[in-house]
N, C-alpha and C positions, 0 to 999 in steps of 0.2 A: 679693534673692530667692534667693541661692545657698545659704541655710540651709534651704530648703524640702526636706522629705524626698522622696525619689524614690518613685514609685508604679508598680507593674506590675499591670495588669488583664489577667487571663488568661481565655481561653475565652469571650469575649463575642460576642454577636450584634451586630455593628457595623452601624449604619445611617448612611449618609453619602453625600451627593451622588448621590442616586437609586440607590444600590447597597446591598445587604445581604450581609454575609459574616461568617463566623466567624473570629475572630482575637484577637491580643493588642495591647495598647497600653501603651507605656512613657512615663512622665512624669519629666522631670528639670529641676530649676531652674524649675519652674512651667510649662514648655512641653512640648508633645508632641514627644518625642525620636524615637520610632519607632512605626510601625504595621506589623504583619506577621502572617502566619498563625501563626507561633510565634516567641517571643522567649526566648532562653535566657540571660537576665540575672537577677541578683538585685537586689532593691530594698528600700528601708527599709520599705515597706508593700506587701504583695501582696494582691490581691483576686481570689478565684475568682468569675468572673461567669457560670459555667455556667448556662444557662437564662435569662439576663437580657439585655436589649437595652441597648447602649451608644450614646447619642446625643450630639450637641453640645448643650450646655446652652441652655435657652430664653433668648432675648433679648426681654424684654418692653418694647416701645417706648412703653408707655402705662400709667403708674402715678401714683397720688397718695399720697404717703407722709406728707403733712400737716405737715411740719416745714420752716420755723418757723411758729409762731403758732397751730396747730390740733392741738397734740400731745396733747390729751385724747382725740382720735380714734385717733391713730397717730403713730408717729415713725420716723425712719430706721432705728433699730436694730430695733424690734419688727417692722416691716413687711418689712425685708430678711431677717430670720430666717424669717418666714412664707414669703418668696419661695424661699429655698433648699430649704425643705421641700416646695415645689411643683415643684422641678426647674428653677427660674429662676436663671441665673448672672449676668445683666446686666440692668439696668433703665435706662430713660429716664424721668425724673420730671417731672411737669407743674408749671407756674409759679403756679397759683392757690392760693398759700399766703398767710400774713400776715406781712410785707408781700408782695404779689405780685412776682415776679421780672421787673420791667420794665426794669431796668438791668443792665449787665454787672457793676457792683460788687455788687449784690444777688445776682446769680448766683454770683459767686465766693465770697460768704459761705456759700452752700449747699454749694459744693464743699468748703470748709474744714470744715464740720460733717460732711459725708459721710466724709471721710478718717478721722474718729475713730469712726464709728458703723456703717458699712454692711457687711453680710455679703456682698452682691453687688457686682460691678463696677457702675459708675454713670456717668450723665451727666444733665444737666438742660437743659430747654428755657428759652430766653428767651421771655417773652410779648410778643406784639404788642399795641399799644394805638393809639388814634387819633393819638397825639402822640409816639411814641418811635422814629421812623424812623432817627434818627441812631444810637441805641443798636443797632438791628437791623443797620445797615450796618457797625458796629464789631465785630460778633461774630467771634471767631476760629474759622474753619471747621475747624481741626484739633483743637480742644479743646472744642467745644460741639456737641451732637447736632443741634439744630435750633431753629426758632422755632415757637411754638404760636400759632394764631389762632383765636379764638372768633368764628365768622361768624354773627351774628344771634342768638346765645343764649349767655349767660354769667352768672356771678355777679360781684358787685363791679363794678370799673371796667375789666374786661378786654375788653369787647365792642368789636370793630372794626366799626362800622356806617356810617362815612362813606365815600362812594364814592371820593373822592380818596385817602383813606388806604388803602383796600383796593387801589386801582390801584397806588399807589406801593409798597405792601408786596410785591405779586406781581412787580412790575418789579425791585425792588432787593434782595430777600432773598438773602443769599449762601450760605445753607445750606438743607437740606430744610425745607419749610413743612408742618407738621402741622396739619390743620384739623378743628375741631368744627363740623359743618354742620347747623344748624337755623334756620329763618326766624322771627324774633321776632314779626313782624306776624301771621303765621298762628297761632302759638301763643297770642298775646294774644286774638285773635278766638275761638279755640276755648275758652279759659279763660272768657271772658265767657258763652259759651253754657252751659257746664256749671255755672258759678256760679249763673246764673239758674235753671237747672233743678233743681239738687240742693243748692246752698248748702254748708253745712258737712258735709253727708252725701254729698258726691261720692265715689263708690266708686273704689278704686285701679284697677279695670278701665277707668276713663276715661282713664288715663294715655296709652295708645297712640292714643287719639282726640284728645287735647289736643295732645300732641307727635306729630303725625300723619305719615303717609307723605308728604303734600304738603309739610309743613314741612321734612322731611329732603331730599326730592328737589330742591326749588327752590334750597335753599342749596348742596347739592352740585353742582347744575348750574351755578350761578354760579361756584363755585370752579374747576370744570373749564374753563369758558369763559375765566376770567382766566389760568389756568395755560397754556392753549393759546396765548393771546395773547402771553404773555411768556416762554414756554418755561420755566416755573417747575418745579422739582422739588417736586411736591405729593404729600403722603400724606394721604388722607382717612381719618379715624379712625372707628372703631365704626359701620360701615355696618350699617343695621338693616332695610332693605327690599329686596325683590326688584326694585322699580322702579329703584333707584339703580344696579343692576348694568348697566343699559343705558348708563350714562355711561362705562364702563371697557372697554378692549380686553382681549383674551385673549392677548397676547404674553407669553412668558416674560421675566422681568426680565433685562436686561443692564446692564452698567456704562457710564456715559456720560462718565466722566472718564479721560483717559489716565493720570493719576496713580494712579487706583484700580486700573488694570490691573496695576500692579506687584504688587498683593496678590491680585487675584482672577482674573487671566488670562482675562478675559471682555470686554475692551473692544469696544464695538459702537456705531458712530455713530448707529444707529437705536434708541437706548435708549428704554425705556418710562419716561417722566418722571412720569406720573401713576399713582400706585399707591393701594391701598386696604386697609383692615384690617377683619377680622371679630373680634369679641370673644367670649370663651367663654360668657358668659351669653346672648348672642343666638343662639349655636349650640346651647344646651342647653334653655332655657326657651321658653315661648310665652305668649300672652295668656290661655290657659286656666289658667295658674299663679297669676294674680292672686287668684283665689278663695281659695287656701290660703296663699299667700306674702305677699300684700298689699304693705305698705311695704318688706318685705325684698327685693323685686325691683324697687323703684322706682328708675329710673336714667334718665339722659339721654344719648342718645336712648332712647326707650322700647323695651322688649321688645314685639314685635308678633306677628303671626299665625304659626301653625305653617307656613303656606305660605312666609312670609318666611324663617323659620329654615331650611327645607329648601332654599330657593333660595340662601341664603348658603353652605350646605354644598356645593351644586353649583358655586357661584362659586369656591370654593377649588380644586375639582378642575379647573375650566376655566381657571384663572389670571386670572379677572376680579378676584378677591380675592387679595391677595399675602401678607398676614401675619395671624397670630393673636396678639392681645394680651388683656390682662385688664381694662383700665380700673379696676384695683383702687382703690377709693375708700371707705375706712372711715368710718362714722358710729357713734356709740354706740347701743346698743339703746334707751336712753331717748329719743334724738332720733328714732328710728324708730317711736315709739309714739303719735304724734299723729294728727290728721286728715290727709286727703289733702293739703290746702293747707299744713299746718304741717310736713309731713314732708320732710326733705331728700332729694335724689336722690343715689344712689351706693351701691355694693355692695362689701364686702370679699371678694375672690375669689382672690388670688394663691396661697394655699396649695393650692388645688385646680387650679392652672393645667394642668400636664401630665396629671394623672389624669382631669380632665374631658374634655380633648381626646382622650385615648386611648380614651374610651368610643366615639368615632366609629370608631376602628380596630376595636374589638371588634364593633361593629354592622355592619362591612363597608362603611362609608361613606368612610373616609379611610385610605389605605395609610400605613404608617409612614414611607415615603419622602416622601410629601406632607406629613405632619405635621412632619417635620424641615425640609423646605423652607420651610414657612410660619412655624415658630417660631424658627428659627435662621439658615438660609442667607439668606433674603430680608431679614429685618431688617438683617443685616450688609451686604448688597448695597445696600439702599435708603439706609441712613445712612452707608455707607462705613466701617463699623467696622473698625479696623485689627487684623488678625491674630486675629480671633475669628469665631465662628459656623460654623466647619467643623472637622472632624477632619482636620487636615493637619499633617504634620511641620514643626516650627518655629513653629506657632501656639500661642498660650496654651492651656493645658489647662482649658477650661471644658466640663465633661462632666457627664452625668447617666446613671446606671445605673437602669433601670426593670425591675421584675418584673411582667411582663404576666400572670402567673398567681397573684399574691398580692393578694387584694382588700384594700381599705382603706376603712374607714367613717369618715365625718366626724362627730365628736362634739364637744360643747361643750368637753370636757376637752382635746381634741387641738388646739384652735385657738390659734395663736401670735400672730395679729394682735391688737393692743392693744384693739380694740373687743370682742373676745371672742365673736363670733358669725359665722355664715356662712349664706347662703341654701341651701347644700348640706348643712346639718346633717341627719343621718339618712340621707343617701345613702351607699350602698356602691358605690364605684368598683371596677371589675374589675382595676385595676392599682394599683401603689404605687411611690413613689419610694424606691429602695433607698439610693442614694448620690449626693450632689451635690458636684462638685469645682469650686472657683472659683479661677482663676489658679493651678492646680496644688496647691491645698490642700483637704483634705476639709472641707466646710462642713456637710454633713448626712449622718449615717449612724446606723443602729440607732435611728432615731426621735429623734435628738438633734442640736441645733445645736452646732457647734464655735465657741464665742465668741472663740477666740484667733486666728481667721484675719484676714488683712489683704487686703481687696479693693483694686481699682485703679480709677482714673479712666479711662474709655474714651478712646481716641484715634481720630482719623478720618483716612482717607487721602484728603484733598481738596487 
C-alpha cells in the first residue's frame, strides 16, 4: 500500500460522529493521516472541496452481486463499479448465488474472485441452512462479516424452517446473524387468494398484500424472541412496516465486545444486540408507485404503504432503525417483463445509494449527521468492521465527497449496473457523488470509475 499517492482534501464540510465542521483531511499510504482546520502539506493529489460535504463512505451491509452463477444479471466488477458511483466504499454480499455459499470453502472461493474484481472493499455472508450448523460454528469471526438466515421465505434451498435448526442457529452462531424475515405460510395463503381471484392477471399492486405486513411481523417477532433467548447479535434486514418497529428499542448502538473497544472506544456491557435495517427503496417508494413502476419495484419484502415509509424514516431518527442499506439485487429487464407470478423480485439500486438517501436531507427529514450514522458508523459498529466507518486518524481512508448543490439525473446511459436499468430512471436527485475514495485510492471522480484501484477484504475486531 506504500505506493498509493497521498491525497489532500481542502476546505471540506466534514460530517463525522454527530459533528459538522469545515476542515482539511490528509491521506497517506491509504489511511487518514491527519484531520485539521487547515493542513499546510503538499500531496500527490489535491482536491478543493469548497462547498462540498466530506463523509465516511457508505458501508452497505446488504447487496446481491450475483457472482458466481448468475452473472447475466450482474457480477462483482460491474456492481462494485456501480457502488462507488453511489458513494459506497464497502459491501457485504449475500450468499444466494449459484452455488449458494453454505460452506466455508465456497465462501473462500468468493473471496478469491473478489480480490481480482471488486472496486469496493468487501466481505461475504455464509448462508444458514437446515443442515450446516458445523459450517456456521467454524466461521472465522475476524474474517467473515456474518451469517445470513432466510426465516420463512427464500429461493432455492436456503430456507431455514425447522424449529430445532433455528434454535441451534441462534444459540451457536459466532458472528452477527442477518435475517430476512417473512413467514412462508402466510404468504402461501395470500398467494392462493389472489391466484383464485385474478389468475395470470394478478396486478403488481397485489404484492404488498401477498407479502403482507402480517407475514413480516410474525417472522421478525420470532427472530427477536430467539435472539433475546440466546443473546444473539441479530440484525434484521429490510424492515418494511411500521408495525415491526414495535419490536425494537430506541437505544443508541454501543459495542458489546471488549476487543471491539480497542477500535471504537465505546465498550458498554448493556449493548443493543438486536438491530435493524431500512432500505433505500422502502424509504423512497410506496404502494402508489406500483401503478407506474410495476415489476420494476417488485422486491421482497414488498414496498408497502406511504404510512409505513414515513414510519421507517421516523424510526431512523428515533434509533429504532440502525442502518440504511440497498438490498441491491439486479435482474435483467427481460426477466422483469413477465406477469406478476413470473417476474422475479429484486431491484438494482446501489448506484443511487447516497443520492437517494440525501433526498431526505433536502426534504428536512434526516440530518446529515444521522445519515452518516446510519450509512457508515452503525454498520461498522454492528459488524465490528476494523478501522473503517469513521473519519479518524489512523483509520483506512474510505471517503465520499458529495455536492449537495449539484443535481444528478438517473438516465439509462448513466447506469453502470450490468442489468442496465434502475427504478430511479428519470429521477433527478438534488445531490451528486463527486468523488469516492476506497482504501485511500480514488475510485470514482469526474463521472468515471478508476478501474486500476485495488480494494481490500474487510477485517473484523472480534
